[in-house]
VEXZA-737009 format. One record per residue: residue in one letter; x, y, z of N, C-alpha, C in turn. Coordinates in nm, 4 decimals, m for minus. Example, Ala and Ser with C-alpha at 12.3 -4.5 7.8 and 13.67 -1.06 7.14 Angstrom:
BEGIN
A, 1.3190, m0.5690, 0.7800, 1.2300, m0.4500, 0.7800, 1.3200, m0.3300, 0.7800
S, 1.2850, m0.2250, 0.7080, 1.3670, m0.1060, 0.7140, 1.2900, 0.0030, 0.7870
This chain:
BEGIN
M, m0.1358, 0.0614, 2.2731, m0.0499, 0.1556, 2.2028, m0.0877, 0.2991, 2.2364
K, 0.0117, 0.3841, 2.2395, m0.0103, 0.5266, 2.2630, 0.0297, 0.6014, 2.1365
L, m0.0693, 0.6638, 2.0736, m0.0489, 0.7297, 1.9453, m0.0966, 0.8736, 1.9517
L, m0.0206, 0.9629, 1.8885, m0.0659, 1.1000, 1.8657, m0.0547, 1.1226, 1.7161
L, m0.1687, 1.1197, 1.6491, m0.1730, 1.1230, 1.5036, m0.2083, 1.2639, 1.4584
T, m0.1104, 1.3340, 1.4055, m0.1267, 1.4747, 1.3713, m0.1266, 1.4956, 1.2208
S, m0.1730, 1.6116, 1.1808, m0.1639, 1.6545, 1.0421, m0.0317, 1.7251, 1.0154
A, 0.0161, 1.8016, 1.1141, 0.1355, 1.8846, 1.0909, 0.2200, 1.9001, 1.2166
G, 0.2289, 1.7936, 1.2950, 0.3149, 1.7993, 1.4125, 0.2475, 1.8631, 1.5334
V, 0.3311, 1.9013, 1.6292, 0.2825, 1.9561, 1.7563, 0.2647, 2.1075, 1.7391
K, 0.1543, 2.1437, 1.6757, 0.1341, 2.2798, 1.6255, 0.0855, 2.3789, 1.7296
N, 0.0292, 2.3312, 1.8386, m0.0284, 2.4251, 1.9350, m0.0198, 2.3665, 2.0754
E, m0.0570, 2.4460, 2.1729, m0.0441, 2.4054, 2.3124, m0.1348, 2.2880, 2.3476
S, m0.2496, 2.2789, 2.2849, m0.3402, 2.1671, 2.3141, m0.2782, 2.0348, 2.2721
I, m0.2182, 2.0324, 2.1525, m0.1529, 1.9101, 2.1054, m0.0307, 1.8789, 2.1910
K, 0.0438, 1.9827, 2.2296, 0.1604, 1.9613, 2.3151, 0.1189, 1.9031, 2.4497
Q, 0.0115, 1.9530, 2.5071, m0.0360, 1.9011, 2.6362, m0.0790, 1.7553, 2.6225
A, m0.1444, 1.7222, 2.5114, m0.1846, 1.5838, 2.4870, m0.0620, 1.4925, 2.4782
L, 0.0434, 1.5420, 2.4139, 0.1684, 1.4663, 2.4048, 0.2287, 1.4441, 2.5430
L, 0.2337, 1.5494, 2.6220, 0.2899, 1.5373, 2.7567, 0.2124, 1.4368, 2.8416
E, 0.0814, 1.4361, 2.8277, 0.0003, 1.3413, 2.9029, 0.0295, 1.1976, 2.8610
L, 0.0528, 1.1760, 2.7323, 0.0876, 1.0426, 2.6851, 0.2263, 1.0012, 2.7335
L, 0.3209, 1.0950, 2.7298, 0.4576, 1.0654, 2.7719, 0.4663, 1.0383, 2.9215
G, 0.3906, 1.1125, 2.9991, 0.3933, 1.0974, 3.1432, 0.5136, 1.1599, 3.2106
K, 0.5896, 1.2397, 3.1378, 0.7045, 1.3111, 3.1930, 0.7416, 1.4236, 3.0981
P, 0.8243, 1.5188, 3.1427, 0.8592, 1.6324, 3.0570, 0.9352, 1.5909, 2.9313
I, 0.9195, 1.6694, 2.8270, 0.9877, 1.6436, 2.7005, 1.1385, 1.6357, 2.7194
E, 1.1930, 1.7224, 2.8047, 1.3390, 1.7260, 2.8219, 1.3931, 1.6031, 2.8943
E, 1.3065, 1.5149, 2.9391, 1.3507, 1.3891, 2.9999, 1.3311, 1.2702, 2.9070
C, 1.2903, 1.2957, 2.7826, 1.2542, 1.1890, 2.6904, 1.3547, 1.1741, 2.5763
N, 1.3835, 1.0487, 2.5423, 1.4679, 1.0168, 2.4278, 1.3799, 0.9945, 2.3053
A, 1.4126, 1.0629, 2.1964, 1.3326, 1.0558, 2.0744, 1.4114, 0.9912, 1.9609
L, 1.3406, 0.9172, 1.8777, 1.3938, 0.8710, 1.7501, 1.3052, 0.9286, 1.6405
C, 1.3651, 0.9944, 1.5445, 1.2862, 1.0479, 1.4336, 1.3025, 0.9572, 1.3114
I, 1.1943, 0.9382, 1.2414, 1.1887, 0.8502, 1.1241, 1.1530, 0.9358, 1.0026
P, 1.2487, 0.9686, 0.9172, 1.2225, 1.0553, 0.8032, 1.1730, 0.9823, 0.6794
T, 1.1696, 0.8514, 0.6797, 1.1621, 0.7665, 0.5606, 1.0601, 0.8098, 0.4571
A, 0.9385, 0.8422, 0.4982, 0.8301, 0.8697, 0.4026, 0.8632, 0.9831, 0.3072
I, 0.9436, 1.0791, 0.3516, 0.9676, 1.1992, 0.2715, 1.0548, 1.1727, 0.1501
Y, 1.1335, 1.0642, 0.1525, 1.2267, 1.0389, 0.0429, 1.1576, 0.9999, m0.0870
A, 1.0314, 0.9622, m0.0807, 0.9575, 0.9264, m0.2019, 0.9015, 1.0481, m0.2744
L, 0.9184, 1.1670, m0.2178, 0.8687, 1.2902, m0.2795, 0.9826, 1.3683, m0.3423
N, 0.9509, 1.4500, m0.4421, 1.0514, 1.5392, m0.5003, 1.1080, 1.6304, m0.3916
G, 1.2397, 1.6448, m0.3919, 1.3042, 1.7279, m0.2910, 1.3132, 1.6628, m0.1554
G, 1.2977, 1.5290, m0.1512, 1.2907, 1.4581, m0.0251, 1.4143, 1.4731, 0.0618
T, 1.5327, 1.4793, 0.0011, 1.6542, 1.4892, 0.0822, 1.6591, 1.6227, 0.1566
K, 1.6200, 1.7300, 0.0879, 1.6160, 1.8609, 0.1535, 1.5062, 1.8646, 0.2593
H, 1.3912, 1.8069, 0.2260, 1.2801, 1.8071, 0.3204, 1.3144, 1.7268, 0.4465
A, 1.3929, 1.6207, 0.4308, 1.4352, 1.5436, 0.5476, 1.5182, 1.6306, 0.6413
W, 1.6089, 1.7088, 0.5848, 1.6891, 1.7985, 0.6687, 1.6009, 1.9016, 0.7378
N, 1.5042, 1.9537, 0.6665, 1.4130, 2.0506, 0.7269, 1.3379, 1.9889, 0.8447
F, 1.3006, 1.8627, 0.8310, 1.2317, 1.7906, 0.9394, 1.3227, 1.7789, 1.0608
F, 1.4478, 1.7394, 1.0387, 1.5420, 1.7271, 1.1501, 1.5689, 1.8620, 1.2164
N, 1.5808, 1.9639, 1.1336, 1.6305, 2.0938, 1.1784, 1.5205, 2.1874, 1.2279
G, 1.3949, 2.1488, 1.2052, 1.2849, 2.2345, 1.2483, 1.2588, 2.3518, 1.1562
D, 1.2937, 2.3380, 1.0276, 1.2748, 2.4486, 0.9338, 1.1344, 2.4546, 0.8756
F, 1.0551, 2.3494, 0.8940, 0.9163, 2.3515, 0.8523, 0.8298, 2.3989, 0.9687
S, 0.7081, 2.4365, 0.9388, 0.6145, 2.4747, 1.0459, 0.5397, 2.3500, 1.0932
T, 0.6170, 2.2439, 1.1204, 0.5608, 2.1166, 1.1661, 0.6425, 2.0676, 1.2862
P, 0.6269, 2.1285, 1.4007, 0.7155, 2.1017, 1.5148, 0.7166, 1.9548, 1.5571
M, 0.8356, 1.8964, 1.5564, 0.8541, 1.7572, 1.5979, 0.9899, 1.7392, 1.6647
C, 1.0967, 1.7426, 1.5840, 1.2309, 1.7144, 1.6354, 1.2850, 1.8262, 1.7235
E, 1.2341, 1.9465, 1.7076, 1.2911, 2.0641, 1.7725, 1.2248, 2.1000, 1.9053
L, 1.1519, 2.0081, 1.9641, 1.0732, 2.0403, 2.0832, 1.1527, 2.0439, 2.2129
G, 1.2798, 2.0031, 2.2089, 1.3612, 2.0072, 2.3299, 1.3816, 1.8724, 2.3960
W, 1.3871, 1.7660, 2.3167, 1.4046, 1.6314, 2.3693, 1.5405, 1.6154, 2.4372
K, 1.5478, 1.5228, 2.5317, 1.6744, 1.4907, 2.5978, 1.7779, 1.4457, 2.4957
S, 1.7364, 1.3624, 2.4011, 1.8233, 1.3196, 2.2912, 1.7370, 1.2944, 2.1686
V, 1.7961, 1.3093, 2.0515, 1.7265, 1.2829, 1.9264, 1.8176, 1.1988, 1.8378
G, 1.7679, 1.0856, 1.7923, 1.8391, 1.0019, 1.6981, 1.7574, 0.9837, 1.5717
V, 1.8205, 0.9311, 1.4686, 1.7530, 0.9067, 1.3409, 1.7437, 0.7566, 1.3176
L, 1.6242, 0.7088, 1.2913, 1.6015, 0.5690, 1.2564, 1.5534, 0.5668, 1.1113
E, 1.6421, 0.5354, 1.0192, 1.6071, 0.5309, 0.8773, 1.5638, 0.3886, 0.8420
L, 1.4349, 0.3704, 0.8197, 1.3791, 0.2372, 0.8023, 1.4366, 0.1634, 0.6823
S, 1.4641, 0.2353, 0.5743, 1.5124, 0.1679, 0.4533, 1.6524, 0.1103, 0.4707
A, 1.7264, 0.1565, 0.5714, 1.8602, 0.1031, 0.5982, 1.8565, m0.0214, 0.6858
L, 1.7510, m0.0407, 0.7620, 1.7502, m0.1439, 0.8651, 1.7601, m0.2877, 0.8123
P, 1.6990, m0.3218, 0.6954, 1.7113, m0.4602, 0.6493, 1.8554, m0.5045, 0.6222
S, 1.9447, m0.4098, 0.6005, 2.0842, m0.4447, 0.5725, 2.1723, m0.4388, 0.6968
I, 2.1119, m0.4166, 0.8137, 2.1854, m0.4036, 0.9394, 2.1341, m0.5083, 1.0369
D, 2.2227, m0.5698, 1.1108, 2.1802, m0.6641, 1.2126, 2.0931, m0.5930, 1.3155
E, 1.9851, m0.6567, 1.3551, 1.8903, m0.5940, 1.4474, 1.9549, m0.5535, 1.5791
S, 2.0583, m0.6262, 1.6182, 2.1247, m0.5959, 1.7450, 2.1908, m0.4589, 1.7453
V, 2.2123, m0.4014, 1.6254, 2.2772, m0.2709, 1.6149, 2.1796, m0.1579, 1.6481
W, 2.0558, m0.1691, 1.5964, 1.9603, m0.0586, 1.6126, 1.8506, m0.0844, 1.7156
R, 1.8274, m0.2089, 1.7484, 1.7162, m0.2418, 1.8371, 1.7299, m0.1786, 1.9760
P, 1.8503, m0.1720, 2.0370, 1.8583, m0.1086, 2.1695, 1.8103, 0.0362, 2.1705
A, 1.8429, 0.1123, 2.0653, 1.7969, 0.2510, 2.0581, 1.6451, 0.2573, 2.0437
F, 1.5899, 0.1657, 1.9654, 1.4445, 0.1597, 1.9488, 1.3763, 0.1293, 2.0821
D, 1.4277, 0.0288, 2.1520, 1.3667, m0.0103, 2.2793, 1.3784, 0.0998, 2.3843
K, 1.4868, 0.1758, 2.3794, 1.5116, 0.2811, 2.4786, 1.4288, 0.4069, 2.4516
A, 1.3843, 0.4255, 2.3278, 1.3165, 0.5498, 2.2897, 1.1847, 0.5673, 2.3648
D, 1.1625, 0.6880, 2.4116, 1.0341, 0.7225, 2.4727, 0.9316, 0.7619, 2.3681
V, 0.9805, 0.8063, 2.2520, 0.8902, 0.8569, 2.1496, 0.9499, 0.8342, 2.0114
L, 0.8640, 0.8001, 1.9160, 0.8992, 0.7960, 1.7744, 0.8322, 0.9138, 1.7062
L, 0.9101, 0.9905, 1.6315, 0.8599, 1.1067, 1.5578, 0.8649, 1.0709, 1.4096
V, 0.7488, 1.0466, 1.3505, 0.7431, 0.9866, 1.2175, 0.6968, 1.0903, 1.1156
N, 0.7861, 1.1206, 1.0238, 0.7666, 1.2292, 0.9287, 0.6587, 1.1972, 0.8245
G, 0.6121, 1.3027, 0.7584, 0.5206, 1.2892, 0.6472, 0.5926, 1.2580, 0.5177
G, 0.5151, 1.2476, 0.4111, 0.5684, 1.2134, 0.2800, 0.4712, 1.1218, 0.2098
D, 0.5191, 1.0081, 0.1629, 0.4331, 0.9123, 0.0936, 0.3957, 0.7983, 0.1883
P, 0.2675, 0.7809, 0.2163, 0.2272, 0.6808, 0.3162, 0.2530, 0.5368, 0.2746
L, 0.2414, 0.5053, 0.1450, 0.2662, 0.3674, 0.1028, 0.4153, 0.3343, 0.1024
F, 0.4994, 0.4325, 0.0715, 0.6437, 0.4127, 0.0820, 0.6814, 0.3857, 0.2275
L, 0.6220, 0.4618, 0.3173, 0.6463, 0.4418, 0.4596, 0.5954, 0.3057, 0.5040
Y, 0.4781, 0.2677, 0.4598, 0.4213, 0.1369, 0.4924, 0.5153, 0.0248, 0.4484
H, 0.5644, 0.0349, 0.3249, 0.6551, m0.0674, 0.2711, 0.7758, m0.0856, 0.3619
W, 0.8381, 0.0254, 0.4023, 0.9599, 0.0144, 0.4825, 0.9313, m0.0149, 0.6292
M, 0.8141, 0.0202, 0.6784, 0.7734, m0.0242, 0.8115, 0.7708, m0.1770, 0.8164
K, 0.7173, m0.2380, 0.7097, 0.7082, m0.3835, 0.7043, 0.8446, m0.4459, 0.6793
Q, 0.9173, m0.3940, 0.5809, 1.0457, m0.4524, 0.5427, 1.1491, m0.4433, 0.6552
S, 1.1434, m0.3360, 0.7313, 1.2417, m0.3142, 0.8375, 1.2142, m0.3981, 0.9615
G, 1.0916, m0.4445, 0.9767, 1.0519, m0.5161, 1.0964, 0.9957, m0.4278, 1.2060
V, 0.9996, m0.2973, 1.1874, 0.9500, m0.2061, 1.2904, 0.7995, m0.2222, 1.3103
A, 0.7262, m0.2488, 1.2026, 0.5811, m0.2656, 1.2149, 0.5459, m0.3773, 1.3125
S, 0.6221, m0.4848, 1.3102, 0.5931, m0.5977, 1.3989, 0.6301, m0.5685, 1.5439
L, 0.7181, m0.4707, 1.5658, 0.7601, m0.4356, 1.7015, 0.6655, m0.3366, 1.7692
L, 0.5953, m0.2576, 1.6909, 0.5166, m0.1477, 1.7470, 0.4093, m0.1913, 1.8470
P, 0.3359, m0.3004, 1.8234, 0.2292, m0.3340, 1.9189, 0.2784, m0.3592, 2.0611
S, 0.4007, m0.4060, 2.0790, 0.4518, m0.4334, 2.2132, 0.5472, m0.3256, 2.2642
W, 0.5770, m0.2281, 2.1816, 0.6664, m0.1188, 2.2211, 0.5930, m0.0275, 2.3190
K, 0.6620, 0.0243, 2.4198, 0.5968, 0.0953, 2.5296, 0.5970, 0.2479, 2.5162
G, 0.6571, 0.3018, 2.4099, 0.6666, 0.4463, 2.3968, 0.5456, 0.5096, 2.3301
V, 0.5625, 0.6357, 2.2936, 0.4569, 0.7136, 2.2282, 0.4936, 0.7342, 2.0815
Y, 0.4037, 0.6989, 1.9942, 0.4204, 0.7164, 1.8503, 0.3540, 0.8475, 1.8096
V, 0.4321, 0.9383, 1.7507, 0.3775, 1.0654, 1.7026, 0.3922, 1.0703, 1.5508
G, 0.2809, 1.0734, 1.4813, 0.2826, 1.0770, 1.3360, 0.2527, 1.2151, 1.2828
L, 0.3130, 1.2467, 1.1698, 0.2900, 1.3719, 1.0990, 0.2405, 1.3366, 0.9593
S, 0.1166, 1.3696, 0.9269, 0.0599, 1.3464, 0.7945, 0.0721, 1.1990, 0.7551
A, 0.1587, 1.1652, 0.6583, 0.1752, 1.0247, 0.6183, 0.2160, 0.9381, 0.7361
G, 0.2904, 0.9950, 0.8298, 0.3283, 0.9215, 0.9497, 0.2094, 0.8836, 1.0352
S, 0.1003, 0.9591, 1.0235, m0.0257, 0.9244, 1.0893, m0.1078, 0.8290, 1.0034
M, m0.1136, 0.8578, 0.8746, m0.1958, 0.7780, 0.7831, m0.1528, 0.6325, 0.7784
V, m0.0231, 0.6065, 0.7947, 0.0269, 0.4692, 0.7835, m0.0273, 0.3799, 0.8941
M, m0.0738, 0.4372, 1.0032, m0.1268, 0.3574, 1.1143, m0.2709, 0.3133, 1.0910
T, m0.3339, 0.3627, 0.9871, m0.4749, 0.3362, 0.9595, m0.4910, 0.2129, 0.8704
P, m0.6148, 0.1647, 0.8505, m0.6345, 0.0471, 0.7644, m0.6165, 0.0762, 0.6154
R, m0.6582, 0.1975, 0.5720, m0.6501, 0.2349, 0.4302, m0.6273, 0.3850, 0.4207
I, m0.5632, 0.4266, 0.3106, m0.5448, 0.5696, 0.2891, m0.6388, 0.6240, 0.1824
G, m0.6991, 0.5366, 0.1006, m0.7843, 0.5816, m0.0080, m0.7021, 0.6104, m0.1329
E, m0.7592, 0.5833, m0.2478, m0.6865, 0.5993, m0.3745, m0.6405, 0.7425, m0.3985
A, m0.7095, 0.8388, m0.3423, m0.6720, 0.9795, m0.3621, m0.5322, 1.0087, m0.3099
F, m0.4832, 0.9290, m0.2163, m0.3517, 0.9535, m0.1565, m0.2458, 0.8540, m0.2035
V, m0.2804, 0.7711, m0.3003, m0.1833, 0.6743, m0.3514, m0.0882, 0.7425, m0.4486
G, 0.0407, 0.7319, m0.4213, 0.1445, 0.7841, m0.5105, 0.2398, 0.6720, m0.5459
W, 0.3417, 0.6527, m0.4625, 0.4376, 0.5440, m0.4810, 0.3717, 0.4102, m0.4535
R, 0.4054, 0.3099, m0.5336, 0.3619, 0.1731, m0.5093, 0.4809, 0.0797, m0.5233
A, 0.4858, m0.0224, m0.4422, 0.5904, m0.1233, m0.4537, 0.5703, m0.2086, m0.5783
S, 0.4447, m0.2243, m0.6193, 0.4123, m0.3004, m0.7397, 0.2762, m0.2564, m0.7896
D, 0.2431, m0.2972, m0.9107, 0.1136, m0.2604, m0.9679, m0.0020, m0.3216, m0.8905
E, 0.0267, m0.4274, m0.8154, m0.0788, m0.4967, m0.7416, m0.1021, m0.4376, m0.6025
Q, m0.0156, m0.3477, m0.5596, m0.0300, m0.2959, m0.4229, m0.1591, m0.2168, m0.4069
S, m0.2300, m0.2440, m0.2998, m0.3544, m0.1736, m0.2704, m0.3241, m0.0467, m0.1917
D, m0.4286, 0.0175, m0.1421, m0.4107, 0.1345, m0.0555, m0.4134, 0.0957, 0.0918
D, m0.3997, m0.0331, 0.1205, m0.3991, m0.0799, 0.2591, m0.2726, m0.0362, 0.3320
T, m0.2879, m0.0046, 0.4603, m0.1730, 0.0301, 0.5438, m0.1779, m0.0545, 0.6723
L, m0.1160, m0.0124, 0.7800, m0.0904, m0.1014, 0.8930, m0.2146, m0.1442, 0.9709
G, m0.3133, m0.0581, 0.9808, m0.4371, m0.0958, 1.0481, m0.4268, m0.1078, 1.1989
F, m0.3400, m0.0283, 1.2614, m0.3310, m0.0295, 1.4072, m0.4444, 0.0504, 1.4721
V, m0.5136, 0.1313, 1.3935, m0.6379, 0.1951, 1.4364, m0.7452, 0.1564, 1.3348
D, m0.8710, 0.1779, 1.3683, m0.9793, 0.1320, 1.2809, m1.0439, 0.2449, 1.2015
F, m0.9717, 0.3552, 1.1841, m1.0238, 0.4678, 1.1075, m0.9144, 0.5196, 1.0141
S, m0.9571, 0.5864, 0.9080, m0.8636, 0.6479, 0.8137, m0.8527, 0.7976, 0.8408
I, m0.7477, 0.8601, 0.7845, m0.7196, 1.0013, 0.8125, m0.6963, 1.0770, 0.6826
F, m0.7648, 1.1893, 0.6689, m0.7440, 1.2865, 0.5615, m0.6773, 1.4076, 0.6265
P, m0.5470, 1.4293, 0.6030, m0.4775, 1.5390, 0.6715, m0.4862, 1.6714, 0.5959
H, m0.4387, 1.7763, 0.6599, m0.4254, 1.9099, 0.5985, m0.5571, 1.9614, 0.5421
L, m0.6641, 1.9415, 0.6160, m0.7968, 1.9837, 0.5723, m0.8003, 2.1341, 0.5478
D, m0.8498, 2.1731, 0.4294, m0.8662, 2.3140, 0.3910, m0.7368, 2.3947, 0.4050
H, m0.6263, 2.3329, 0.3716, m0.4964, 2.4011, 0.3771, m0.4841, 2.4989, 0.2598
D, m0.4350, 2.6188, 0.2882, m0.4255, 2.7230, 0.1850, m0.3380, 2.6825, 0.0664
M, m0.2369, 2.5994, 0.0918, m0.1432, 2.5611, m0.0135, m0.1788, 2.4290, m0.0809
L, m0.2904, 2.3698, m0.0399, m0.3311, 2.2400, m0.0954, m0.4757, 2.2501, m0.1452
P, m0.4955, 2.3010, m0.2659, m0.6314, 2.3219, m0.3164, m0.7113, 2.1934, m0.3340
E, m0.6420, 2.0786, m0.3329, m0.7111, 1.9502, m0.3467, m0.7527, 1.8923, m0.2121
N, m0.7339, 1.9676, m0.1046, m0.7656, 1.9184, 0.0290, m0.8813, 1.9941, 0.0935
T, m0.9803, 2.0273, 0.0154, m1.0957, 2.0992, 0.0673, m1.1883, 2.0049, 0.1439
S, m1.2821, 2.0626, 0.2142, m1.3814, 1.9823, 0.2852, m1.4611, 1.8957, 0.1883
R, m1.4876, 1.9495, 0.0717, m1.5604, 1.8707, m0.0295, m1.4769, 1.7515, m0.0756
D, m1.3475, 1.7751, m0.0978, m1.2585, 1.6646, m0.1363, m1.2560, 1.5577, m0.0275
A, m1.2532, 1.6015, 0.0974, m1.2508, 1.5072, 0.2095, m1.3773, 1.4220, 0.2121
A, m1.4915, 1.4840, 0.1876, m1.6177, 1.4104, 0.1876, m1.6216, 1.3084, 0.0739
E, m1.5700, 1.3455, m0.0422, m1.5656, 1.2526, m0.1552, m1.4699, 1.1370, m0.1261
W, m1.3570, 1.1685, m0.0649, m1.2605, 1.0648, m0.0245, m1.3259, 0.9671, 0.0724
A, m1.3947, 1.0181, 0.1719, m1.4588, 0.9330, 0.2714, m1.5663, 0.8454, 0.2086
E, m1.6348, 0.8986, 0.1114, m1.7403, 0.8224, 0.0444, m1.6833, 0.6993, m0.0254
T, m1.5624, 0.7105, m0.0792, m1.5006, 0.5949, m0.1457, m1.4593, 0.4878, m0.0452
L, m1.4317, 0.5269, 0.0785, m1.3879, 0.4313, 0.1789, m1.5042, 0.3560, 0.2420
Q, m1.6143, 0.4277, 0.2696, m1.7315, 0.3673, 0.3342, m1.6935, 0.2997, 0.4657
S, m1.6093, 0.3681, 0.5425, m1.5641, 0.3159, 0.6717, m1.5272, 0.4339, 0.7593
P, m1.5105, 0.4154, 0.8900, m1.4809, 0.5286, 0.9777, m1.3592, 0.6076, 0.9318
A, m1.3704, 0.7396, 0.9342, m1.2631, 0.8255, 0.8849, m1.2756, 0.9637, 0.9464
Y, m1.1599, 1.0313, 0.9570, m1.1551, 1.1679, 1.0064, m1.0796, 1.2548, 0.9071
A, m1.1295, 1.3750, 0.8848, m1.0538, 1.4793, 0.8159, m1.0093, 1.5782, 0.9231
I, m0.8790, 1.6082, 0.9246, m0.8256, 1.6958, 1.0293, m0.7394, 1.8051, 0.9678
D, m0.7464, 1.9253, 1.0241, m0.6602, 2.0325, 0.9762, m0.5301, 2.0321, 1.0560
D, m0.4421, 2.1283, 1.0256, m0.3088, 2.1277, 1.0849, m0.3065, 2.1675, 1.2318
E, m0.4189, 2.2126, 1.2848, m0.4274, 2.2475, 1.4273, m0.4962, 2.1370, 1.5080
T, m0.5066, 2.0185, 1.4479, m0.5818, 1.9083, 1.5074, m0.4968, 1.7822, 1.5140
A, m0.5190, 1.7010, 1.6164, m0.4561, 1.5696, 1.6285, m0.5584, 1.4715, 1.6842
I, m0.5332, 1.3445, 1.6593, m0.6143, 1.2369, 1.7169, m0.5266, 1.1620, 1.8164
R, m0.5694, 1.1590, 1.9406, m0.4950, 1.0868, 2.0431, m0.5599, 0.9505, 2.0649
V, m0.4761, 0.8471, 2.0629, m0.5219, 0.7113, 2.0898, m0.4393, 0.6579, 2.2058
N, m0.5055, 0.6315, 2.3165, m0.4367, 0.5845, 2.4374, m0.4968, 0.4515, 2.4796
E, m0.4254, 0.3440, 2.4439, m0.4713, 0.2083, 2.4758, m0.6153, 0.1870, 2.4293
G, m0.6438, 0.2299, 2.3074, m0.7744, 0.2078, 2.2464, m0.8741, 0.3207, 2.2644
K, m0.8505, 0.4107, 2.3591, m0.9405, 0.5247, 2.3801, m0.9016, 0.6383, 2.2858
I, m0.9978, 0.6882, 2.2110, m0.9738, 0.7907, 2.1095, m1.0333, 0.9231, 2.1545
D, m0.9568, 1.0310, 2.1435, m1.0148, 1.1638, 2.1607, m0.9491, 1.2622, 2.0656
M, m1.0251, 1.3645, 2.0320, m0.9806, 1.4665, 1.9380, m0.9187, 1.5822, 2.0155
I, m0.8028, 1.6271, 1.9682, m0.7322, 1.7406, 2.0261, m0.7278, 1.8478, 1.9178
S, m0.7946, 1.9599, 1.9379, m0.8048, 2.0541, 1.8275, m0.8187, 2.1993, 1.8723
E, m0.7436, 2.2832, 1.8046, m0.7650, 2.4274, 1.8093, m0.8049, 2.4766, 1.6700
G, m0.8462, 2.3825, 1.5874, m0.8839, 2.4153, 1.4505, m1.0171, 2.3486, 1.4160
K, m1.0173, 2.2712, 1.3079, m1.1417, 2.2062, 1.2669, m1.1147, 2.0639, 1.2201
W, m1.2156, 1.9826, 1.2361, m1.2068, 1.8443, 1.1951, m1.3476, 1.7935, 1.1663
R, m1.3531, 1.6799, 1.1006, m1.4826, 1.6230, 1.0666, m1.4736, 1.4703, 1.0717
K, m1.5752, 1.4088, 1.1250, m1.5827, 1.2626, 1.1296, m1.6804, 1.2130, 1.0250
F, m1.6450, 1.1037, 0.9581, m1.7295, 1.0412, 0.8577, m1.7623, 0.8973, 0.8997
F, m1.8859, 0.8576, 0.8805, m1.9338, 0.7215, 0.9033, m1.9171, 0.6766, 1.0478
């Protein structure tokens, strides 16, 4: 799998270069599918989804100049025959997966069938915040919001073997300090990274490297 797990999208030239290396061709030659699903579980989710599509947030994803951009809404897929949406999925060079609630995204990744397709899919997965966290084994109780049931754990897809604490030391998120990140990691007792908005984790067929013009921290 080829993954670019970001805190806030393609925020700087280093992250953009890492994306280009994963894609293996220019952005303007690539077909993108954007997945807004996670944002709908948050207050103002419908407006935030439009901002994601339109590039109104400071989280560059959909507005990078792709050859084509489509929307893959995971919560709609269980009610649609797979033959309708699967060709677009297979053709996509990149999936742009929005932030929001990671467990809501996890639920619809599983329900839609997309989670089962990802291991054999040949494109590049780019996650933003929750879109990155959903690929990890656990998000930690500190990030649990929406639950499908009272019994749901903080487990997520587990396509990588580390957890992610995004938006490290963000000015608008007083609960995301370095100290908070260390306490979060202590509850997990497993490999984890805290990354700020100028940082991404690149995973290329199992090889992991950090792409950063900001700060990050590894735990355990």
